[in-house]
C-alpha positions in Angstrom: 105.9 82.8 94.5 102.6 81.1 94.4 100.8 83.0 97.4 102.8 86.6 95.7 100.9 85.5 93.1 98.3 84.9 94.4 97.9 88.2 96.7 98.6 90.4 93.1 95.7 89.1 91.1 93.3 89.0 94.4 94.7 93.0 94.3 93.7 93.0 90.3 90.1 90.4 90.7 89.2 93.5 93.6 90.0 96.6 91.2 88.0 94.6 88.9 85.3 94.3 91.0 85.1 97.9 91.9 85.1 98.5 87.7 82.2 95.9 87.1 80.2 95.4 90.0 77.5 97.7 91.5 77.3 96.1 94.4 81.0 95.8 96.0 81.0 99.9 94.4 77.9 100.4 97.1 79.2 98.2 100.0 82.5 99.7 99.7 80.8 102.9 100.4 78.9 102.1 102.9 82.3 100.9 104.8 84.2 104.4 103.7 87.0 102.3 103.4 88.9 99.4 104.6 92.1 99.6 104.4 94.1 96.1 105.6 96.8 93.5 104.9 97.9 89.8 104.4 101.5 88.5 105.3 103.4 85.3 107.1 104.5 85.5 110.2 107.9 86.2 109.4 107.1 88.7 106.8 108.8 87.2 103.7 105.7 87.8 102.1 103.6 90.4 102.6 100.5 92.9 100.8 98.4 95.6 101.7 95.3 96.8 100.3 93.9 100.2 100.9 90.3 100.1 99.6 88.0 103.3 99.5 84.6 104.0 96.4 87.6 105.8 95.2 89.0 103.4 93.7 91.8 100.2 95.2 96.0 100.6 96.1 97.7 97.5 96.5 101.2 97.0 97.2 103.7 95.5 98.7 104.9 95.5 102.9 102.9 96.0 105.7 102.1 100.1 107.1 101.7 100.0 110.3 97.6 101.9 109.8 96.1 98.8 108.9 92.4 98.1 110.0 92.8 94.5 109.3 96.0 92.4 108.9 95.8 88.3 108.7 99.3 86.3 109.2 99.6 83.1 108.1 101.9 80.7 110.3 104.1 79.8 106.7 102.7 80.3 102.9 101.5 77.2 102.8 99.1 77.5 105.9 97.4 80.7 103.4 98.0 79.4 100.4 95.8 76.0 101.7 93.4 79.1 103.4 93.2 81.4 101.0 92.1 78.8 98.4 88.7 78.5 100.2 88.2 81.2 102.9 85.4 80.1 104.7 84.6 82.1 108.2 84.9 78.0 109.7 88.5 77.7 108.2 89.5 81.0 109.7 88.2 79.6 112.9 90.7 76.6 112.9 93.3 78.0 112.4 93.3 80.6 114.7 92.4 77.8 116.7 94.9 76.0 115.3 97.4 78.9 116.2 98.4 79.3 112.6 96.3 81.9 111.6 96.2 85.5 113.2 93.9 88.4 113.4 95.2 91.8 113.7 93.0 94.1 114.0 88.5 94.3 114.9 87.3 90.4 114.3 83.9 92.9 113.2 86.4 94.3 110.4 86.8 90.9 108.7 82.8 90.4 108.5 83.3 92.9 107.0 85.9 92.0 104.3 84.7 88.7 104.1 81.4 90.4 102.9 83.1 92.4 100.3 85.0 88.4 99.0 81.3 87.4 98.1 81.5 89.9 95.3 84.4 89.5 94.0 
């Protein structure tokens, strides 16, 4: 339940940043959009985000056309990593096999750059 709420709040924060923060809007325009999602490996909890300079849309589940997916072994692992989303936390999770990145790692770097402006 905590992870679902955290992901919903993330969507709300992204939409708020698009409205209020010019640098966030500027970076998103430069990227020309980014579609990404977060889920547990069993897909019991999943949420996707479609971000462009025109708006941010969030929804349940993981469509197949996403640029980037972050998959976590379970809810507890996802909460642990997402509470302090540093590059080292993601790297440690990937090395341990509890975090899996589906997509291009350059998209992850772009996403982390955007999330700094929340």
